[in-house]
Each structure stands twice: as C-alpha cells, then as structure tokens.
N, C-alpha and C positions, 0 to 999 in steps of 0.2 A: 663032950657035949651029948646030952640025952636025946632020945628020939623025938620027944615032944618039943624040946628046945630047938632042935634042928629043923623040925617041921615049921615051927613059928618063924624062924629066921628065913626059911625058904619062901614062906608066904609073904613075909615083909619085903623080901627082895623082888618077888614077882609083882607085888603091888606097886613097888617103887618103879619098876620097869614099865608097868602099865601107865603110871602117871606120866613118866617121861615120854613114852610114845604118844600118849593122849595129848600132851602139850605140843609135840612136834606137829601133829595133824589135828589140832583141837577144833579147827573150823569144820572138820568133816565127820567127826565121830558121832554116830547115831546114839551110842551109849550115853553120851552126855545129855541128849534130849530126853531119853527115857528115865535117866537117873533124876534129873531136876524137874522133868515134867512141865517145862515152861512154854514149849511151842509144839506145834504139829508139823512134822516134816512134809516138805513139798514133794519129795521124791526119795527113792531108795538108792543109796550109794552102791549097794550090791548090784542092783539092776544096771546102774550106770557102768560099773566096772565090767560086768558081764557083756554088755552091749559093746563097750569100747574094745574089749579084747577080741570080740568077734569081728569087729570092723577092721582091726589091725591084722588079723590072721594069727597064725601060730608061730610065726618067725620071731625068734628072740631079738630084743633090741641090741644093736651092735654099736658100741661107742667109738669104733675105729674111725668112723666118718668125721668125728669132731676135729681131726687134724686138718681137714679141708675147710677153710673159712667160707667157701662158697657152696658147701654141700646142700643137698636138697632139703627144702623146708619140711616135706613129708617125713623124712627120716628123723629130723630133729623133733618133730611132734611125737613120733613113736617113742623116742628116747626119753623125752620129758615125761610123758604120761606113764610109761613103764617104771621110770625111776620114782614117780609119785604114786605108785601102787594103783594106777589106773583110776584115781579119784578125779573128780571135776576140779579144775584149777581155778575157775572164776566164780562158780555158782555154789552157794552154800545151801545145804538141804533145808536149813531153817529160813531161807529167803534172803540172806545177807548178800548184797550185790555191790558193796562199796568199792572193791578193787576193780570190778568191771566198769562201774560208772566213772571212776577216775581215769581209767584207760580210754574210754570213749571221749571224755572231755579233752584229754591230751591229744587224742587222734584228731579232734576238731581243730585244735590249735596248731596243727602242722601246716595249715594254710599260711601261717606267719613265716614259714620257711619255704614257701613255694611248692608245697606238696598238697594237692587238693584232696580233701576228705572223701570226695566221691571215688577216689582211687580205691578206697576200702569199703565202699557201700555203707558209709557211716549212718545215713538216715535209716536204712534197713536194719542195721544192728541196734540202733536206739529203739526202734519199734519192737524188735524181737525181745530185747531186754525188758522193756516196759510190760510186754505181754507176760513174760515170766514172772515179774513182780506181782502182777494183778491176779494171776491164776492161783488157785488153792492147791492144785496138784498138777504135776507135769509128767508126761510119759517119757520113758527113757530115750526114745528116738529124738523127740523135740529137744530134750536137754542135751543130748549128745551133740546134736547139730549146732546148737548155740555155743556150748562151751568150746568145742573144737574149732569153730569159726573164730571165736575170740582169740584162741591160742594161735591159730594160723595167721590171723591179722596182726597180732603182736609181733610174731616172728618176721613177717613181711615188712612191717613198719620199721623195725629195728634194723633190718638189712638195708632198707631204702635210706635211712639216716646215715648209716655207717659206710656203705659202699656205693650209694647212689641208686636211683630208680632204674637206670638203664646202664648197659655196658657202654663205656666210652667209645668203643669201636663202631657202635651203631650210628654215631653222630660225627665222629672226628677220627679220620683214618690216621692222623698224625699225633694222636694222643697216646704216648707211651709211658706217661708218668704212672708209676706203680702206686697202688693203695696197699700199704702193708698192715692195715688194721686187722685185728683178729676178731671175727664175728662169732661170739659165743652167747647168744641170748638165753640158751637153756639154763645157764647158771643163774641169771636174774629171775627167771620164772620159778625154778625149783627152790632156790634159797629164800626168795622174798615172799612168794605166795604161801609157802608152807609156814611162814612165821606170822601168825596172828593177823592174817588177812591184809597185810601191808601190800601196797601197790608197787610193782617193780617199774618205776618211771623209765621212760625212754631216754632220759637225759644222758645216761652213760654211753649212748651211741652217737651223740652229737659231736661235730667237729670242734676241736679246741683251738683252731686257728683263729687269730684275731680277725682275719678277713671275713670269716663266717659271721661273727658277731656284728661287725660293721654292716654287712649286707642285710642282716635282719633289722638293724636300726634304720637303714635306708628304706627298707620295705615298709616299715611302719610309717616313716615320714611321707613317702609318696602315696601310701594308702590314704593318709589324712588329706593330702593335697587333692587327691581324686574326688574327695567329698567337699572340697572347699569351693563353693559356688563363685565367689569373687575371683579366686585364682583361675578357675576354669574359664570364666568369662573374659578375663584379661588375656589368656592364651588365645582364645578364639578371636578376640578383637584385633590382636596383633597379626594374626594370620590373615585377617580380612582387610586390614588397613595399616600398611607399613608406615603411613604418615603419622600414626599415633605412637610411634616407637618411643619418642623422648619421654612421654608421660607414662608409658606402660612398662618399659624395660626395667627401670629401677625397682618397681613393685614386684615384677616377676622374679628378678634375680634375687632380691633380698628375701622373698618368700621361699623360693626354692633352695637358696644357699644361705640360710641364716647363720651358718657356722663359718662362712668364708666370703661374705659380701663386703666386708670392710665398712668404713664410715666416710667414704669420699663424698664431696659435695657434688651431687649429680646435676646441680643447676648449671655447672660449668662444663665446657666441652672436655676438658682434661679429666674432670672427676667422673664423667660418664664413661670415658675411655678406660679409666682404671677399673671401673665396675665391670665393663665388658671384658677386659683382660682376665679378671678373676673367673668369669664365667667360661671364657674360652679355655682357660687352664683346666677347669673342672671337666670339660669334655675333650681335652687334649687336641684342640684345634689351634691353628696358627693364631698367636696373640696379636691381632692387628689393632685391637681397641675400637674397631669399627663394626657396624652392622652389615657384615658381608652375608652372602647367601648361606654359607654353612652355619654361621652363628644364628641366623634367623630360623633355620631349620631346627636347631636345638632349642631355641627360645619358644618355639611353638609346638615342641614335642609334648604330647599329653602324658600325664602320670602313668596311665595304663601301659604305655609303651615302655616306660622306664621300669615299671614293675615286672614286665616280661623279661627284660634284660637282667634284672636282679635275680629272678627265679632261675634263669639259665646258669648264672654264675654260682648260685647256691648249689646247684647240681654239680658243677665242675669242682667246687671245693670239696664236695663229698667224694669225688673221685680220688682225692689226694689222701695223704696220711692223716689220721685223726689228731695226733698229738705232735706239735712242733718240737723239733730238737732244740737243745739249749744254744747250739751254734749251727747256723745254716745260711746259705745264700739263696735268695729267691729272685728270679727274673720274670717279670710279667711282660710277655711279648707285645700285646697291644699297647700297653702303657709305655713300653720301651724304656724301662727303668729297672735298676738292680738295687736290692737291699741286702747288706751283710748284717745279719742279726746275731748278737752275741750276748748271752746272759740277760735276756729280757729287754734289750734295747738295741736300736740300730747303731752299729759301729761305723757303717758307711752307707751312703746312698748316692747313686749316680745315674746318669743317663747311659743308655746302651744303644747300639745299632744292631738290628735284627735282620732276618732274611727278607728278601724281596717277596712280593706276592707270588712270583713265579718260582722262587726257591725258598719255600717257607721253613721257618725254624720249628722243629717239632717240640711237643711237650714231653719232657722226660725228667727222671730223677737219677742222679749219679753222684758218686763221691769224688771230690777234688783230691787227686792223689799226689800231684806234684806241681811245682812252679818252675817253668823253664825260662831262663834268662838267655837272651839272644837265640831264640828258636829258629832253626831252619824251617823252610816251608816246602813240603812236598805237595805238588798240585793234585787235588782230588779229581777223580774221573769226571764228575759233572762239569767242573770249571775247565778241565782239559778239553772236553768235547765242545762246550758252548762258548768258551772265551779264547783259550790258547790256540786251538786249531784254526778257527776263523782268522785270528790275528796273524798266524804264520802264513796262511793262504793269501792274505792280503799283502803282508810286508816281509815275509820270509824270516831269515835269521835276525833281521833288524828288529823285529817285534820281540824276540827273545832277549836281545841285547838291551832293549829299552826296559824290559821288565826284570832284567838281571836274572834270567832263568838259564839254568844249565841242564843239558840232556845227559842221561846215564842209561846204560843198558841194565839188564836185570842182574848182572854180576857186579854192578856198582862202578863200572868203568865209564868215564866221561867220553862222549862221542860227539862228532861234528854235527851241528844242527842241520846241515844240508842233507843229512841222511834221512831226515824225518819227512814224511808226507802223509796225506790223508788216509792212505791204505795201511800204513805200518805204525802209526803214532802210538797205538796201544802196546807196542813192544818195548816202549821206552818209559823212563821215569823223568819227570821234570821237577827240578828242585831250585829253590831260591836260597842262597846262603844268608846268614845273619848280616844285618846292616840297616842303615837308615831307611832304605826303601823296602825292606822286607814286609810282605803283606801282613804278617803277624805282629809287626812292631818289635818292641824290645822284650815283651813279656807274654808268656802264654800260660794259661791255667788249665791243666789237663784233667778231664773228668772221663776216664775210660768208659766208652759206650759203643755199641755196634753201629751207631749212626755217625760216628766221628764228629760229634758236636763238642765244641769247647769254647772257653772264654779267652779273649786275647786283646792285645794292644792293636793299634793301627797307625800307619803314617798319615791317614786321611782324617786329621783332627777336626776339620771344618764340619764334618757331618754331625757332630754333637750339638752344634748350634741350630740345627734344623728341627722343625716340628716333626716332619716325616722322616723317621730314621729307619725305615724298613728298606735298607740299602745293601745288605750283605748277601753272601751266597748261602747263608744258613747258619753259620756260627755267630756267636755273640761278641761284638766288639765293645769293650768297656771304656768308659770315659777317664777313669783314674787308675790305670793298670799298675803304675809304679807305686802309687800310694797303697793300693790294695795288696800288692806283693810285700811291701815293707810291713804292713799291719799283720798279715798272716804269718810272716816269718819271725817277726819280733814279738808280737803280742800273743799269738796262739802257739807258735812253735818254740817261743822263749829263746830264740837265738839272738846273738849280738849282731843284729842286722839293721842297718840304718839306710837312709836314702843315699848317703855318700857311699856306703858299701855297694848298693845296687848300681849307682852311676859308674863306679869304678869297674864293676864287672861288665857293664854294658860297653864301656870303652875298649875292652879287650876284643870284642866281636867274636868271642869264643862261647860256644854253647855250654851252659851250666845247668844241671838239674838239681833242684832242691826238693828232695823227697819229703813228704809230709808225714809225720808220725800221727798227727791228729787229722784223720780224713774228714773233710768238710762236706756235708750233704749239700748238693746243689739242686734246686728245683726250678726247672724252666717250664712255665705254665702259660696257658692261653686263657686269660680272664678279661672280659670286657667290662668288668667293674672291679676296681681294686683300690687299696688304701691310698690316702694322701700321705705325704712324707711324715706327718706326725701321728699317723694311724688313728686319727680322730673321726674320719668319715670316709665314705667311698667316693671314688671318682669314676667317670665313665668314658674311658678311652674309645677311640673309633675301632670298629670291627675290621681291622686291616686285611684279614684273610677271608672275610665274609663267611664265618663259621657259625654265627648265631642262628641263621635260618635253618640250617640242617639240624641243629640240636633242638630247636623249637618244634620242628616237624617230628623228630624222633620221640620227644616227650609226649606228644599228643597221642 
C-alpha cells in the first residue's frame, strides 16, 4: 500500500469514526449546527462542560458505589455526567426540549400513584423549562442549574418508585420485609438520552406486582367518585339521616362496588342483606347483613379517606420486591389471608390467624426451607413469660399437665415441674411433644428467620370461622395446612406424596422433616388494601394494628 493510498484510508477511517461518534452524541454536537447552518445555538456546550466540571471538582468519577443500590444521588449524578462527557443531558443547544417535557409530564402523572408532584417542585421546573425555551441565549450557570436539577429529580423519582419515598423504619418498626430491587437509573439516563433524544421513561422502576396495578385502578375509581356530586350527596345524606338507609344503601354500594355488588333484589330484606354482606366482605368486617355501626361508618366514608389508604399501601408495595417470583406465598396480615401463587395463578387461597395486637406479626420475607410433620413445640420466651409462668403460678404442675408441657434442663434432661418457679424458670426449656393437642398442630412450615416466625397448623380450628382472626402470639396459623403440605411436596417437590401418605405419617406421632429442594419465598406483609381472591380489584381490610396513621404522618 502506497503512502497516498494509506493516507486516504486513514482519512476515511477517521471520518467514519467521526460519523459514529457524532451519531452517538448527535443531539449535542455543535459541528452539526455550523455544518448545516440551520439554527442558532442557545448556548455553548463547551461552556456548560467547563462549568459542570468546576462544580463537581477535580475528583474522578468512581463507579464502585454502583454496587450499593441506595448510594448517594449526588455520586450518581457525577458518574452520569462524567460518563456523558459532561454534556447537558436534557437540554439541546438548538433548543430541543422533548425529553425534558416528556419527563415533566410523567412527573405530573405520578399523582396517580400517590406521589405528589409538589415533592419535586414540578410547577417551578415547568416555569424554568418554559423560560429556557423562550430565551434566545442562556448563560452557563442558568443552564447548568436547570439541567442538573432535571437529572437530580429524575434520579429521585426513580428511587421513590423503586424503593419507596421513605425508609419503612420511619413509619413501621415491625416492617422487616426486604426490598431486593437493584436501583440503577444511571443506565437509563446514559443509554437512552444519548440515543436520539429519546426519553428514559420511569416505567422500568415501577412495581410489577399485581397488587400495585390494582391499587392504581382503585385510586382512579375513587378519584372519580370524589368528583361525583350525586355519590357525595348520598354519602352525606346517609351520615345525617340513618332513616334513609334503605333507599341510599343500594345506590352507594353499587356505585362504590360496581365489580362486586351483585344483582340481588334490594326491595326485599334478604336481597338488601346480601348486598350489605358483599360490602362488609369488601371492608373485612363481620358479615351480618345488617346496618350495624361499623358498616355505617364504612358506608359514609368519603372517597378522599379511601384515597389516603390507597396511597399508603402503594408506598408499602414499593417497599417490597419489584418483580414477583414465579412461585411464592404471600400473607396479608390485615386481610388475614394467604395466597400460594404458582406459575401466574393461585394454586391455593385460605384464611389465616395472625398475631394479636399485643403480639403483632411482623412483615418479613424468608424462604420456606422445610415442612415438618408432627412438629414438637418449644415454648418461645414471650409465651413462656406471659402465658406459661402465670398459668403455673395459678395452677402449678396441673397447668403443665393440661397443656401437655414437659420441662427440660439445658442438657436436655427432663426434670420435675415442681422445681420450676418465678425466679428460675428461665433456666429450663418447656416443650410439647407431637400429638392432637400440640400448639403447632400436625404440620409446620419452617421459614428460617431471626424473629422465629413460621406458618403452622393449629388444633383450634374454630378460629378460622371468625372475622377477627388476630388471635395468635405472632406466628401465622393456616387454614389448610395438610392440603398445602401435600401440594408443596407433590406438585412442587415432585414426590409421591398424597394425603394418605401424610395421614399415615401423622398417626405415627413421630417427627418427620421434609427438606425442600425448591425453596419457596414467603412474603408476610401489612397492607390495608389488598387483592380480592380473583385479583380483580382491591379490598380494604381493617387496620388491625393501627399502623396507617404513623405512615401517613411520616409521608407528610
């Protein structure tokens, strides 16, 4: 190859690289403006880059922080801009603001998800962007402030959607449920904005749980009801005149619950009772079919109050994992129900018994590791102190005999119950062997966690017929333990395990551990708005632990 030929090739290669680089950052290259001569630049990108570098200081961008999903927004900003050659991300020197306008529009729409646009000073941002559009030239400081504010706001909004606006611990000391979502908004900003001015939508940061989608639909529904004059007047009339109930109740319920009101003939007493029953189920109150005080309170509850509840629970869902697993169990504590979800549908749905208000069930996530048949029960410290000790002080060893509790020293040797008293009871272990009266019933589902919370059977089957099932000491009692054990061991573990197999094992009264090869994620959560059994709409169970108020205050 001759010198001239080589030079021509080198020039062609250089020109090709220039074209490639220009296409990567086409929205920012001033050379394109001078070459085509179509527009006058509003600002100098060189001035912007110089000012931005000065504001960030001389420290090089460090990407190691990206391993931390909760890392500082300021560090992410520096990383994004340095990766993007310190060019403006949102504002084009030719005046193109499409990406910024789409972002501000989406920011305004966050109110549909219970996130107020005033959190991001949206009105001020809109005014500043309009001023930029109208001006013929913009100084570097003004430009720098606007572009970096848009970037910081994008990072904050993405974090709010993916991880929640506040830390759960600020509002709920018993929320231990992990959020394993990875927050990496810098990828969206760099990869999308550098590509022909496309807007990096916030959608990739939204929860994919069906519950989130249903809550947004419920929010839209109650937002419309709040603007419905006839509906609002009916609510007010019922609150002022209970005597008008027969004429107002059908309209209120069928307007508020068009998806679950049924077609009962409300001109009859039985038809009206059926309608009230559906409404009572919606609010998880005792299904009397009558206009009792609690039902009247719900019937006269205004849409704005329901909207507040929806917003609180949208925030709680954001505290959870973004993407649901193909197989998982979820327990909603206020609803006192369990769903076993497998392959896109519910394999099981049942009632549960949860902790009493004085012994609340915490929110947590843990993997179910094994199923125990004929589990023994070791009395935990709280129950030992608050139940067993008072029982012994009142009835002595007769109490232990009644509960079938045996006492052991820390070497595992059984000791006479008469040795135990209020001053030394902590030196002993109290255990209940397998059997019909065992507190854990015939089956226990272990999900190792530091709070010692698990799912289990119970000999007290009558509790599942009650509306108020907040009756346990913290663990979750399940309505169909045997059926769930058989399903897990046969359908998920693929063992030859039938109900007959389980019953045969139970009759031996010997403890048997079934270790699961497929660990099942279990989510125990506190949501005062949660799916109906068909996952078609949201229901509003009672705030049994009175946690909504604290969250509402924290969000303010």
